[in-house]
C-alpha positions in Angstrom: -4.0 21.6 -8.1 -6.0 24.6 -9.0 -5.9 27.4 -6.5 -9.3 28.3 -5.0 -10.0 32.1 -5.3 -12.8 34.3 -3.9 -14.0 35.1 -7.4 -15.0 31.4 -7.8 -17.6 32.1 -5.1 -16.0 29.5 -3.0 -14.9 30.7 0.5 -12.2 28.6 2.1 -14.1 28.5 5.3 -17.1 27.0 3.5 -14.9 24.5 1.8 -13.4 23.4 5.2 -16.9 23.1 6.7 -17.9 20.7 3.9 -14.9 18.6 4.5 -15.6 18.5 8.2 -19.2 17.3 7.5 -17.8 14.6 5.1 -15.7 13.2 8.0 -18.6 13.3 10.4 -20.4 11.0 7.9 -17.8 8.3 8.6 -19.2 7.7 12.0 -22.7 9.0 11.6 -24.3 8.2 8.2 -27.3 10.5 9.0 -24.9 13.3 8.1 -24.7 12.3 4.4 -27.7 14.2 3.1 -26.2 17.4 4.7 -22.8 16.6 3.1 -24.4 16.0 -0.3 -26.3 19.3 0.0 -23.2 21.2 0.9 -21.3 19.7 -2.1 -24.3 20.4 -4.3 -24.2 24.1 -3.3 -20.5 24.3 -4.2 -21.0 22.8 -7.7 -24.4 24.2 -8.7 -26.2 21.0 -8.0 -30.0 20.4 -8.1 -29.9 17.1 -6.1 -27.5 14.3 -5.3 -27.1 10.7 -4.4 -24.3 8.7 -2.8 -24.5 4.9 -2.9 -22.4 1.8 -2.3 -23.4 -1.3 -4.2 -22.4 -4.9 -3.2 -21.4 -6.2 -6.7 -21.2 -9.8 -5.5 -24.8 -9.9 -4.1 -26.0 -7.3 -6.6 -27.7 -5.3 -3.9 -27.5 -1.9 -2.3 -25.2 -1.7 0.7 -25.8 2.0 1.4 -27.9 4.8 -0.1 -28.3 8.5 0.9 -29.7 11.4 -1.1 -30.5 15.1 -1.1 -33.5 16.7 -2.7 -34.3 13.6 -4.7 -37.8 12.8 -5.9 -38.1 9.1 -4.9 -40.9 8.5 -7.4 -38.7 9.8 -10.3 -35.8 7.6 -9.1 -38.1 4.6 -9.1 -39.3 5.4 -12.6 -35.6 5.8 -13.7 -34.7 2.4 -12.2 -37.6 0.6 -13.8 -37.7 2.2 -17.3 -34.4 3.9 -18.1 -31.4 2.6 -16.1 -30.7 -0.4 -18.4 -30.3 1.9 -21.5 -28.5 4.9 -19.9 -25.8 5.8 -22.4 -23.6 7.3 -19.6 -23.0 4.1 -17.6 -20.2 2.6 -19.7 -18.3 5.9 -20.0 -18.6 6.8 -16.3 -17.2 3.3 -15.3 -14.0 4.0 -17.2 -12.9 6.7 -14.7 -10.5 5.8 -11.9 -11.4 6.3 -8.2 -11.3 9.9 -7.2 -11.4 11.2 -10.8 -14.4 13.4 -11.5 -16.6 13.1 -14.6 -19.7 14.6 -16.2 -21.8 14.1 -19.3 -19.7 15.9 -21.9 -16.6 13.9 -20.8 -18.2 10.7 -22.0 -20.8 11.6 -24.7 -21.4 14.3 -27.2 -24.0 16.8 -25.6 -26.1 16.6 -28.8 -26.3 12.8 -28.5 -27.2 13.1 -24.8 -30.0 15.5 -25.6 -31.3 13.1 -28.2 -31.3 10.2 -25.9 -34.6 8.7 -24.6 -33.7 9.1 -20.9 -33.0 12.8 -21.4 -36.0 13.6 -23.5 -38.5 11.7 -21.4 -37.0 12.1 -17.9 -34.2 14.6 -17.7 -35.6 17.5 -19.7 -39.1 17.5 -18.2 -37.6 17.6 -14.8 -34.9 20.2 -15.5 -31.9 17.8 -15.3 -29.1 18.4 -17.8 -25.8 17.3 -16.4 -24.6 14.6 -14.0 -21.4 15.5 -12.1 -19.9 12.5 -10.3 -17.0 10.6 -8.9 -16.3 7.0 -8.1 -15.3 6.5 -4.4 -15.0 2.7 -4.2 -14.2 0.2 -7.0 -13.2 -3.2 -5.8 -14.3 -6.8 -6.8 -17.1 -6.5 -4.2 -17.9 -2.8 -3.9 -18.8 0.1 -6.1 -19.4 3.4 -4.5 -20.3 6.7 -6.3 -21.4 10.2 -5.7 -23.6 11.8 -8.4 -24.8 15.5 -8.4 -27.4 16.5 -10.9 -27.2 20.0 -12.4 -30.2 22.0 -13.7 -30.6 23.1 -17.3 -30.3 26.7 -16.3 -26.7 26.4 -15.0 -25.5 24.3 -17.9 -22.9 21.6 -18.0 -20.2 21.5 -15.2 -17.1 23.4 -16.1 -13.4 23.3 -15.0 -14.3 25.0 -11.7 -16.9 22.4 -10.7 -14.7 19.5 -11.8 -11.8 20.8 -9.7 -13.9 21.2 -6.6 -15.1 17.6 -7.0 -11.5 16.5 -7.4 -10.4 18.3 -4.3 -13.3 16.7 -2.3 -12.9 13.2 -3.7 -10.0 12.0 -1.4 -12.0 13.0 1.7 -15.2 11.4 0.4 -13.3 8.2 -0.4 -11.8 8.0 3.0 -15.0 8.7 4.8 -17.1 6.2 2.7 -14.4 3.5 3.0 -14.4 3.7 6.8 -18.2 3.9 7.0 -18.3 0.8 4.8 -16.2 -1.1 7.3 -18.7 -0.4 10.1 -21.7 -1.7 8.3 -23.5 1.5 7.3 -26.8 0.0 6.7 -26.9 -1.5 10.2 -25.7 1.9 11.6 -28.5 3.8 9.9 -31.1 1.4 11.3 -30.3 2.2 14.9 -29.8 5.2 17.1 -26.2 6.4 16.8 -25.3 5.7 20.4 -26.6 2.1 20.2 -24.7 1.5 17.0 -21.5 2.9 18.3 -21.5 0.4 21.2 -22.6 -2.5 19.0 -20.0 -2.0 16.3 -17.8 -5.0 15.7 -15.0 -2.6 14.7 -13.1 -1.3 17.7 -13.5 2.5 17.9 -11.8 4.9 20.3 -12.7 8.6 20.6 -9.6 10.6 21.7 -9.0 14.2 22.8 -6.3 16.5 21.4 -3.6 14.9 23.6 -4.4 11.3 22.5 -6.3 10.8 25.7 -9.0 8.1 25.6 -12.3 9.7 26.3 -14.6 6.9 25.1 -14.1 3.4 23.7 -16.8 1.0 22.5 -17.0 -2.6 23.7 -14.8 -4.0 20.9 -12.1 -1.5 21.7 -12.3 -2.4 25.4 -11.6 -6.0 24.5 -8.5 -4.9 22.7 -7.4 -2.8 25.7 -7.8 -5.9 27.9 -5.4 -7.8 25.6 -3.0 -4.8 25.3 -2.4 -5.6 21.6 -2.2 -3.9 19.1 -3.6 -1.0 21.1 -4.0 -0.2 24.8 -4.9 2.6 27.2 -2.1 3.6 29.6 -3.1 6.0 32.3 -5.9 7.2 30.0 -3.6 7.6 27.0 -4.0 5.7 23.7 -0.8 3.7 23.1 0.7 0.9 21.1 3.1 -1.7 22.5 5.7 -0.2 20.1 7.1 3.2 21.1 7.6 4.1 17.4 4.0 3.2 16.5 2.7 5.2 19.5 4.5 8.2 18.2 3.0 7.8 14.7 -0.4 7.4 16.2 0.0 10.5 18.4 1.2 12.5 15.4 -1.8 11.4 13.3 -4.1 12.5 16.1 -2.3 15.8 16.4 -2.7 16.4 12.7 -6.4 16.2 13.2 -6.4 19.3 15.4 -6.2 22.9 14.3 -4.0 24.7 13.6 -1.9 21.6 12.6 -4.2 20.9 9.7 -4.7 24.6 8.8 -8.4 24.3 8.9 -8.7 21.1 6.9 -9.3 17.7 8.5 -6.7 15.1 7.6 -7.7 11.4 7.8 -4.7 9.2 8.2 -3.9 5.5 8.5 -1.3 4.1 10.9 0.1 0.6 10.4 0.0 -1.3 13.7 2.1 -4.5 13.8 0.8 -6.9 16.5 3.0 -8.8 18.9 2.6 -12.0 17.0 3.3 -10.4 13.7 -0.2 -10.1 12.3 -1.0 -6.7 10.8 -3.6 -4.1 11.8 -4.5 -0.5 11.0 -5.5 2.5 13.0 -7.7 4.8 10.9 -7.6 8.2 12.5 -10.5 10.5 11.4 -11.1 14.0 12.7 -14.3 14.8 14.6 -14.4 18.6 14.4 -17.9 19.8 14.9 -21.3 18.5 14.1 -23.6 15.7 14.9 -21.2 12.8 15.5 -19.0 14.7 17.9 -21.9 16.2 19.9 -23.8 13.0 20.3 -21.1 10.9 22.0 -18.4 13.0 23.5 -17.9 16.8 22.9 -14.2 16.6 24.0 -13.3 14.1 21.3 -11.3 15.5 18.4 -10.8 12.3 16.5 -12.2 8.8 16.1 -9.7 5.9 15.9 -10.9 2.8 14.1 -8.9 -0.3 14.6 -8.9 -2.8 11.6 -7.5 -6.2 12.4 -6.2 -8.9 10.0 -8.7 -11.4 11.4 -11.1 -10.2 8.7 -9.5 -9.9 5.3 -12.5 -8.2 3.8 -11.7 -5.1 6.0 -8.1 -4.8 4.8 -8.4 -3.5 1.2 -5.2 -2.9 -0.7 -6.2 0.8 -0.8 -6.0 1.0 3.0 -2.7 -0.8 3.0 -1.4 1.6 0.4 -2.5 4.6 2.5 -0.7 3.2 5.5 2.6 3.2 3.7 2.1 6.2 1.6 2.1 4.4 -1.8 1.3 6.1 -5.0 -1.4 4.8 -7.3 1.2 3.4 -9.6 3.1 1.7 -6.8 -0.1 0.2 -5.5 -1.0 -1.2 -8.9 2.5 -2.7 -9.2 2.1 -4.4 -5.8 -1.4 -5.7 -6.8 0.0 -7.4 -9.9 3.0 -8.8 -8.0 0.5 -10.4 -5.5 -1.3 -11.9 -8.4 1.9 -13.8 -9.3 3.1 -11.7 -12.2 6.8 -11.1 -12.8 8.2 -7.6 -12.9 8.5 -7.9 -16.7 4.8 -8.9 -16.9 4.0 -6.0 -14.7 5.8 -3.6 -17.0 3.9 -5.1 -20.0 0.5 -4.9 -18.3 1.1 -1.3 -17.2 2.6 -0.3 -20.6 5.7 1.1 -19.0 9.4 0.4 -19.4 10.9 -2.5 -17.3 13.1 0.1 -15.6 10.1 2.1 -14.6 8.5 -1.0 -13.1 11.7 -1.8 -11.2 11.8 1.8 -9.9 8.3 1.3 -8.5 9.3 -2.0 -6.9 12.4 -0.4 -5.3 10.2 2.4 -3.8 7.7 -0.2 -2.6 10.4 -2.0 -0.7 11.9 1.2 0.7 8.5 2.4 2.0 7.5 -0.9 3.5 11.0 -1.6 5.1 11.8 -4.8 3.3 14.8 -5.6 1.3 13.6 -8.4 -1.1 10.7 -8.8 -3.4 9.7 -12.0 -1.7 9.5 -10.3 1.6 7.3 -7.6 0.1 4.9 -10.1 -1.3 4.8 -12.1 1.9 3.9 -9.0 3.9 1.2 -7.9 1.4 -0.2 -11.4 1.4 -0.5 -11.4 5.2 -2.5 -8.2 5.0 -4.7 -9.2 2.1 -5.5 -12.8 2.9 -4.5 -13.6 6.5 -7.2 -16.3 6.9 -5.7 -18.3 4.1 -2.3 -18.1 5.6 -3.6 -19.1 9.1 -5.3 -22.1 7.6 -2.1 -23.3 6.1 0.1 -22.7 9.1 
């Protein structure tokens, strides 16, 4: 990872402030324009857009922008979107991997394109620096920052800044997607917080419960997979409680050395069904001030009752899987043998078996069948319940 230096005009304090704003967006989507603006300032941006598309319904699930001319966006959508030569190239990049125009098309070809000649050049747009944040069968989420002709195409510095920010953006947009961002933006923040179907608990720096919405209160009444004991957030499992407390502690300076750390804690329920606790820092800013100034983190509880809220990505985060390990697991779930997995990933069978061994070690199982059973419970629990 490239080391950030003062001569890059990027102060570490400013970078941390941007990350803090990004995490505020997870619980208050009204913060996204500010976050996009701060990112744009870091990478020489002219304007920017973040959006999540429902690829099944072919409709926008969430949209936020900074300094965007809506009339020009409408013109782009109606006249130029279908023939944009950048789309196919941008779609080839993995989640969290930044891209810009010269990475997918020769600059001379881009300047000769109709979209650039008729829309980009007259309005001063030259480059588009972006990153994919969600890419699932039902979701596509992206951040795009336009750069002015005067600053030229993005270089290694801007690409590296976007790469450093990408994991935080992905975590924030993933959690925000779980809590129905479009519904959240249509209401006041306080009303939305209480109306969320996702249980949310705000905690202080000692894991004390300072506020819980209605859905979280219902879980407290059941005592599973989370509860409040004498005002402290706990799990029925002592080990899980320790992991949860550690994740909350990591949200608080100086443990994170100035940078918020979003974490996922696996919460096995008493009846064996899986759940997750997503711990997101609430440092400063709108989200923290509107609800409870004492809160240092928001804990979102994701239950297996709704398989759409349990993406493999979150499961991988809970167990610390690498991208390669998560891909191996995904193929195994689809029914492929380990030899098929090796062929599809274009790796040696020994490499695929090494990934499998690490998967079993990280998830605490000893056999491949146990691994697949556990993953299936997490990815499609309704199907399993219907057959039981």
